[in-house]
N, C-alpha and C positions, 0 to 999 in steps of 0.2 A: 380517233373513233368520234363520228359526229355524235351530237348529243341524242338525236333519234334513234341511231343505232345502239348506242349504250343503253337507252332505256329499253329497247327490245330485248338485248341480251340480259338486262337485270330481269326483266319480265319472264324469260324462258327459265331462267335460275330459280326464281320464285314459284313459278307453276310445275317444275318438274317434281315428280315423286309424290303428288298429292291427290292421285286419282282415287287412292282407297278413301280419301276422306270425302270427295266428291260423290261416291257411290252411296255413302251412308246419308249424305245431306239431301240428295235428290228427293223430289215428290214421289211418292209410293206408286202412283199410276202411271209414271214415265212422262207426266206433262212438264211442261217448262216453268222455271222460275221467271217471273216477270218483272223486268225492272224499267223505269221510265227515267229519261234524261231529259232536263227541259233547258235548252239552248244548245245550238249546233256550232258554237265557236270551238276553238281549240280544248277548252276545258271540257266541254260536253262530249266532242269526238273522241278525245284520249280516254276519258272515263269509259265510254262504251268499248272502244277496242280494247281495254285491258280487261274488262268484265267477260267480254266474249272469249278471249284468249284462255282466261282463268278457269272458266266454268263451262263445260260443253252443253249444260242444262239451262243457261241463261239466255233470254231473249231480250233484246234491248230496243225500245222504241225512243226516237228522238224527236221531241216537239220543238218548233221554231216558230217565232212570231211572223217573221218574214217569210215570203214563198222561196227564198233562196237560201241556202246553207252557208256556213263557214264564217260566221260573226265578223269578228276584227281581221281575220286573214284577209277577206274580201273587202271590208269597209274601214280597216284601220292600218293596214301595212300600206308605207307609201308606194305609189304607183312605180317609182324607179328602184324598188326592191323586189324585183320578180322572184328571186331566188328564194326569198322569206315564203312567198306564196307556194313554192313546191310542197308543202305539207298538205295541201289540197289533195294531192295524189294519194297519200296515204289514208285520209279521211274518205276519200271516194271509194278505196278498196274495203274500207271498213263498212260503208253505206249500203255496198252491194252484196255484202254477206248475206246469207239466208235468214241469219238470227238477229238482223239489224233492219229496223224499218225507220224512214224519216217521214214526219208529218209536218209540212210547211204551213204557212198561213194559219196557224192555230196560236192564238194569244192566251197563254195560261194566266188566270186571274180574271179574264174576261169571257172568254168563248167556253172554258172550262175551268172549274175552281181547283185549288190545290187539294181540298179535301175529297173531292171527285176522283182525282188522280191517285191519292193515296189509297182509296178503297179499291181501285181497280188494279193495282200494282202491289207486288211484295215490297218493293223499295223504290223511292223517288230520289232521284239526284238532280238538285237545282244547280244549273251551270249557265245561267243567262247573262253573266257579265255585270258590267258597269256601264249602265245607259245614262246616267246622270252627270251633271257638271258641279264641280265646288265653286261657290261664290267666291268673288275677289273680296267683297265685303267693304268697297270704299265707294264715296260719292262718284257718281258718273259712270258706273259699271253698266247701266242700262241704255246709254246713249247709242244712237246709231253709229257703227263703226267699231264697236266693241263686241268681240265674238269669243265664244268658247272654243278651245283648240278642238274639242271632239266635234263640234258642228262643222268647222271649217274643214277638218280631215274628212268628215263625212260628206262635205260638198264637193271637195275634189276626188273622192272615192266612190261617189254614186249612191250614196245611202238616201233611199227615198225621202225620208223626213227632212234631209238637208237640201233637197233639189232647189227649194226657193229662197235659199240664203243670200244669194247675189251679194257679195261683199264689195264694197267701193274700194276699188285699186287705184284710184287716181291721184293718191298722195305719194309723196317721195319716200317718206320714212314710215316703217311699220315697227312697233314694239311688240316683243313676244315675252310675257311673264312666265317665267319658269324655264330651266335649263335641262330637262330630261331629254329622251330620244325623240319624244313627240315634238317638243320645240323645234329641235334640229330639222325634223321632217319637215315641218311647216316653213321654217326659214329656208331650206333647200328648194321646196317647190316654188316659193315666192321669187327666189333669186336664179333658178335653173334657166339656161336658155331653152327657148322653145323647141329647138330641134331635139333636144334630149328628151323633153316630155312627149312629143308627138308620137315616140316609138313605144310608149307605155299605155297601159290601160286606161289612163285618166280619161273621164268623160269628154265628150266634144264641147258642151257648154263650158266647162271648167276650163279647157284648153282655150277656147276662144276668150274668155275673161282673161286669163293670164296673158294672152297675146297683146291685150290692150292695156295692160298693167303699167302703170308708172312708178310702182315702187323700185327704188334703186338701192335703198339702204335698209337694213334689217338689224335691230339690236336685241339681243337676246339677255333678259334681265333676271338676276338671281339674288336672294336675301343673303346668300353666304359668298365664300370665296372659292378661288380655283381648285382648292384641294377638297371643297365639298361638293362640287358640280356632280349633277346626278347623270349625265349622259355618258356614253361609253365611247371608246377610242374609235370605233368604226365611223361613227356619226360625224366626229369632230374632224377626222381625217377627209371624209367626204366634203365638209364645208371648206377645209384649207384648199383642197384640189380643185373646187367647184369653177368650172370655166367662167371667163369673164367676171369673176369677183375676186376681192382682196379683202383679208381681214383688217380690222380697224379696232385695235384694243387700246386700253388705258394702261400705260406702263405702272402707274401707281397701284392698280389693283393686284399686281404680282409681286409687290414689296414683301420680301422675307420668304417667298415660295421656293426659291432655289435652294435654301438653307433647310427647308422641310422635307426635302425630296427623300433624304436618307431614311427617314422613319416610315415611308409610306409603303404599303404591300405592293408587289410588282405591277399589277394591272394599273392601279391607281397611280403610281409612279410614271408609268409609260404615258398615261394619259395626260398627265400634269406637265411632262416634258414636252409633249407635243403642242400644248397651249403656250408653253413658255417660249418655245421656239418661234411659234406663229407671232406672238406678241412683241417679243424683246430682239430676237436674233436678227441681224441684218441679211436679207435673202442673198442667195447666189445670183449671178448675172442673169441667167435664164429665167430664174423665178421673178427677179426684179423686172425684168422686161414684161412678163406676164402680168404683174400686179401694175405696171405702168399703163397698160392697156385695158385694164378692167374698167368696166362702167358701172359696176355694182359693188357695194361693201357690206360687210357683216361684222359684227363683233359681240363678244360677251360684255355685259355690264355687271360687275360683281358689287356685292355689299349695298344693294339697293332693294327698297320694298315700295310697293305703290301705295300712295295715300290719298290720291285723288286723281280721276280722269277729267282732263279740262276740257270744257264744252266750246265749240267754236259759236260765237254769239250770232254770226252771220248766217251761217248753215244748218246749225243745230247737230252736227256731227261732233267728231273728235278734233280738238285743236292740238293736244298735247297731253302729258302725263307728269304729275308732280311725283316725284321719288324721295323718299326719306334715305339718307345715308345711314349704313348701320356699320357697326363694329361688332367684332367677335368675342365672345366670353368662352374660354376654353380654347382647345386645339385639336387638330386632327379632324377626322369626318364627323365627331360628334359636337364639334363647336356650335355653339348657338348665336344668332344673330339678335343683336341688341339696338335698338333705334337711338340714334343721336337726335340732336335739335337741328342738324342741318338738313336741308331739302334742296333739291334741284329740280327744274322743269325741263323736259325734253319735248320739243315741238314733233307731232306726228299726227297722222291721219287715220291710222289703224292700230288697234290694240286686240291681241289674241291672248286670251288666257289659258296657259298650258300648266295649271297647278294641280291637275289631278282629275281623273274620272271618279265617279262614285256609284256604287250600287244602291238599288232602290228595292222596297219590298213589293213584290208583285201580288200578294195576297194578304188580306187581314189577319189570317191565322198563322202567318208565318213568323217565328220569332226573329227578331230584327234588332241589332245594335245600331241606333241612329247616329251615335257619335262616331263610331268607327266605319259606318255604313258597310258593315258585313252581317252575315248570319253567324250567330256565335255557335261555334263547333269545336270538337275535339277530333283532330285527324279526319275531318270530313263529317263526323257525325253530328248532326244538328241537336244542340242541347234541348232536353225535355221534349223530343219528339221521336219516338222509335220509328225506324223505317224511313226516315228522311235524312238525307245526305246532301252536301254542297261540295263543288269544286270549282277551280279557276278563281277569277277575281273576286266573286261573291263570298268566296272562302276566306281569301287572304287580304283582299283590298288591291287596287290596281299596282301590282308591282312585278318587276320583272320582266323577262322576254318569253317567247313561246316554249323554250327549253324548261323555264320554270315552271310554267303552267303544266307541261307534261309531267314533271315531278310530282306537283302538288295533286295532278289527277290520279297519277298512279297511286299514291297515298289513299286518296278517297276510295278507289276502286278496291285496294287492298283491305279497307275497313269494312266495305259492304260485303266482301267475300268472307271475311273473318267472322262477321256477325252471322252469316248464312250457316257457317260451319259450326259455331259455337251454340247456336241455337237462341242468340241475342235477337236474330231476326227470324221470325216465324214464317217458314216457306212450306209448312206441312199442308196447307189447304190450298186448292187450285184458286187462281185469281184470273179475271176475264181479260186483263190488259187492254189493248187498243179495241178489242171487238165491243166492249162497253162504251168506251170513250168515243168512238166512230158514231156510234149510234145517238149518243147525246149531241154530238156536232152536227149530225144529219138533221136532228129535230131543230136545232137553233140555227140551221141555215149556213152552216160553215162547211165549205169544201176544202179538206186537206190537199196539199200539193205533195205528191210522193216524190221519191228520188228520181224515179223515171220522168216524171213530170219536169223536175228540175233539170234533167239532161236535155229536155227540149229547149229549155231557156238558154242551158250552156251553149247548145248548138246555135242557135239564133245570134248570141251574143259573139261567138268566135266567128261565124261567117260575117257578120257585119264589121267585126275588127279586121278580118283578112281584107275586106274591100277598102279599108282606109290605112292599110299598113300598120295596123295595130294587132296585139294580142287577142284583145276583144273590145267591143263597144257596148258597154253595160247598158241594159234597160233600166230605166230611172224612175219608174213608178210602179207600185204594186199593181196597179190596173193592167199596165202592159205586161207585167210578168204573169199574172193570171191568165191574160188572154192567150198568151203563148202555150202556158202549162195545160191550159184546157181544150186546146185546139186538136 
């Protein structure tokens, strides 16, 4: 059973037999309980979906800073992973329900304050994700040619704020810091044959830049070893099988790994076996022929930490990266990287930091843990703020896949409903919801984009894509989006 179907099955079990409680907790005059969700990515939409299913008296309004919905499903999932984007169909069903409304082009914290939302709704759920980048914290990280993975991914996915990135792809070697799935997505996009990318929804400017790219070698650097790598087997298998590319590993990085296999849980064992095979085993005849003909290479570099990004004295960009060689303390997935005195320099012209996204506070009144970059919460209940909740990466930090976000959104939705039914959340008095918020926005000159407006944008993008033989050709500026939405 897929993660999505399993979640729906759990939801049906949870909601069955609770109608008597709902009747007791509904507003006496029959009006609805108003819930506001801030953010329209997976966390926001799954929270909304579960609330609507759980309580027939709940109306959910989703506010989104951009004119278009779906967050990281639209702007984070790699263009060559269209199957992952199929969750948009589920979110669309939710958005089209009579008890769900979408308000795009509304920047909470700027256009409307968190306090104003809390006055207008019985409950506010913050699900706006992780829009910041973690700093590498080494000299040279501000050089031209050093990019955060979030920005690079946003560039090749059509995020308006990343449209002007224009990465310099004229170098032969790129180094990616971090070994999670995002790092492998970036490596794959950099090395994929153009014919594969042409069939995706990658924006035309990014496609044209990649067509001119001189990058032929990508190194994916991590602090720890093969046993601790953060990516999943699917992404590694895609790299191993990537056309016109061959793996280039360091055998020394895998010393003792084969002996450690027996103690690993099955998913981790299979992943490690795949890396061992790519690194150490002689390939079969056909695979050897494929590798011999490959014009591009990729490889993991384990036990390495960046200490400095080296500047090109002639051109001012990146000339290379200095890496400290690490050794591990402890064993298994909890082993810790410790710096040695050994360093090595790697020549490269592009450095992409994929060491994690981070959430940011959108309003001064929001409780926020700056060290962990999350909103402090208990099962989605924001601490010391009755009626305020969080879900998605704002709740947990940037971890897991979409199925992980489904489950944590489910938990937050359950907390909201439990609080409605226990009386911890006061729903006895009517609240104005979007009626008062839209009045405020109108006075401030902000025109929200509805889901019907979004569907105009969607239609234009799909039509443009069909003309180019692609699933869609995204609009790349907020101005373009609003022009189509308001036509």
